[in-house]
C-alpha positions as CSV (number, residue, x, y, z in Angstrom):
1,M,0.0,0.0,0.0
2,K,2.8,2.4,0.9
3,K,4.5,1.7,-2.5
4,K,1.3,2.5,-4.4
5,L,0.9,5.8,-2.5
6,M,4.5,6.7,-3.2
7,I,4.1,6.0,-6.9
8,L,0.8,8.0,-6.9
9,L,2.6,10.9,-5.1
10,I,5.5,10.9,-7.6
11,A,3.2,10.7,-10.6
12,T,1.1,13.6,-9.2
13,L,4.2,15.8,-8.7
14,F,5.4,14.9,-12.2
15,V,2.1,15.9,-13.8
16,A,2.1,19.1,-11.8
17,M,5.6,20.0,-13.0
18,I,4.7,19.4,-16.6
19,F,1.5,21.4,-16.3
20,T,3.2,24.4,-14.7
21,T,6.1,24.4,-17.2
22,G,3.8,24.0,-20.2
23,C,1.4,26.7,-19.0
24,A,4.0,29.3,-18.1
25,K,3.0,32.8,-19.2
26,K,4.7,33.9,-22.4
27,F,5.7,37.5,-23.2
28,D,3.1,39.2,-25.4
29,I,4.5,42.1,-27.4
30,T,1.3,43.0,-29.1
31,G,-0.2,46.4,-28.5
32,T,0.9,50.0,-28.2
33,W,4.3,50.9,-26.7
34,T,6.3,54.1,-26.2
35,L,9.7,53.5,-27.8
36,T,12.6,55.7,-26.6
37,Y,15.9,55.5,-28.5
38,N,19.5,57.0,-28.4
39,W,21.7,56.5,-31.4
40,I,25.1,57.6,-32.8
41,A,25.3,58.2,-36.5
42,A,27.9,56.1,-38.3
43,S,27.8,58.4,-41.4
44,N,26.2,61.6,-42.5
45,V,22.5,61.2,-41.8
46,S,19.4,63.3,-42.1
47,N,16.5,62.0,-40.1
48,T,13.6,64.2,-41.2
49,S,11.0,62.3,-39.3
50,S,12.3,63.6,-36.0
51,T,13.9,66.7,-37.5
52,V,17.4,65.6,-36.5
53,S,20.3,66.1,-38.8
54,A,23.5,64.3,-37.8
55,I,27.1,63.9,-39.0
56,Q,29.4,61.0,-38.3
57,G,29.8,60.4,-34.6
58,S,27.0,62.7,-33.5
59,A,24.3,61.5,-31.2
60,A,20.5,62.0,-31.2
61,A,17.6,60.8,-29.1
62,G,13.9,60.6,-29.5
63,S,10.7,58.7,-28.9
64,D,7.8,57.3,-30.9
65,I,4.7,55.3,-30.5
66,I,5.1,51.8,-31.9
67,I,2.2,49.4,-32.4
68,F,2.8,45.6,-32.7
69,S,0.1,43.5,-34.4
70,G,0.1,39.8,-34.7
71,D,0.5,37.1,-32.1
72,K,3.0,36.3,-29.3
73,K,5.6,34.9,-31.7
74,S,5.5,37.1,-34.8
75,G,3.7,39.8,-36.7
76,T,4.1,43.3,-38.0
77,F,4.6,46.7,-36.4
78,S,4.1,50.3,-37.4
79,I,5.1,53.7,-36.2
80,P,2.1,55.7,-37.5
81,A,3.6,59.2,-37.0
82,D,6.5,58.4,-39.4
83,N,4.7,55.8,-41.6
84,Y,7.4,53.2,-40.7
85,T,6.6,49.5,-40.8
86,G,8.3,46.1,-40.5
87,T,8.1,42.7,-38.9
88,Y,8.8,41.3,-35.5
89,T,9.6,38.0,-33.8
90,V,9.6,37.0,-30.2
91,D,11.3,33.9,-28.7
92,G,10.8,33.6,-25.0
93,K,11.9,36.9,-23.6
94,S,14.0,37.8,-26.7
95,V,12.5,40.3,-29.1
96,R,13.6,41.3,-32.6
97,W,12.0,43.7,-35.1
98,V,13.3,44.9,-38.4
99,F,12.1,48.0,-40.2
100,T,11.4,47.7,-43.9
101,G,14.4,49.9,-44.5
102,G,16.7,47.5,-42.7
103,T,17.2,48.9,-39.2
104,T,17.2,46.1,-36.7
105,Y,16.2,46.2,-33.0
106,T,17.1,43.3,-30.7
107,G,16.5,43.0,-27.0
108,T,14.7,41.4,-24.2
109,S,11.6,41.9,-22.1
110,T,12.1,42.4,-18.4
111,D,8.4,42.1,-17.6
112,D,5.0,42.4,-19.4
113,N,5.4,46.1,-19.9
114,T,9.1,46.8,-20.3
115,M,11.7,45.8,-22.9
116,S,15.1,47.2,-24.0
117,G,18.1,46.4,-26.2
118,T,20.2,47.7,-29.1
119,M,19.6,48.9,-32.6
120,T,21.8,48.7,-35.7
121,S,21.7,49.7,-39.3
122,S,24.2,50.7,-42.0
123,Y,24.2,54.3,-40.7
124,L,23.4,54.2,-37.0
125,N,23.8,52.2,-33.8
126,G,22.3,52.7,-30.4
127,N,20.2,51.7,-27.5
128,W,16.4,51.6,-27.0
129,S,13.8,50.9,-24.4
130,A,10.0,50.6,-24.6
131,I,7.2,50.7,-22.1
132,R,3.6,49.9,-22.4
């Protein structure tokens, strides 16, 4: 009888472990975020969307509203004020989105409403953060 109870207890714990691991909450990027960025120009740049002109080595900062549409793993995004678009992917807490023009943002979520990372392109590099 003790052996059967022990087996039942172990089986119950095993099922509980599988259930909690499989049902873990996943980061959901969809929705509207405030994106803040700081970048350093790698070459002569004119960023008319935020009325910033830069020469090599100069820095600029700004913020935009970015909207992610799709599901928890992939979809599209837009920055309506500048008419920018692109695609995103999420893998666990890792996020990546690429503007149609080629600028790539990579980073991680720290909780449901905060994420941050780095951005790169042929003409700029920098850091970003976003809050919901």
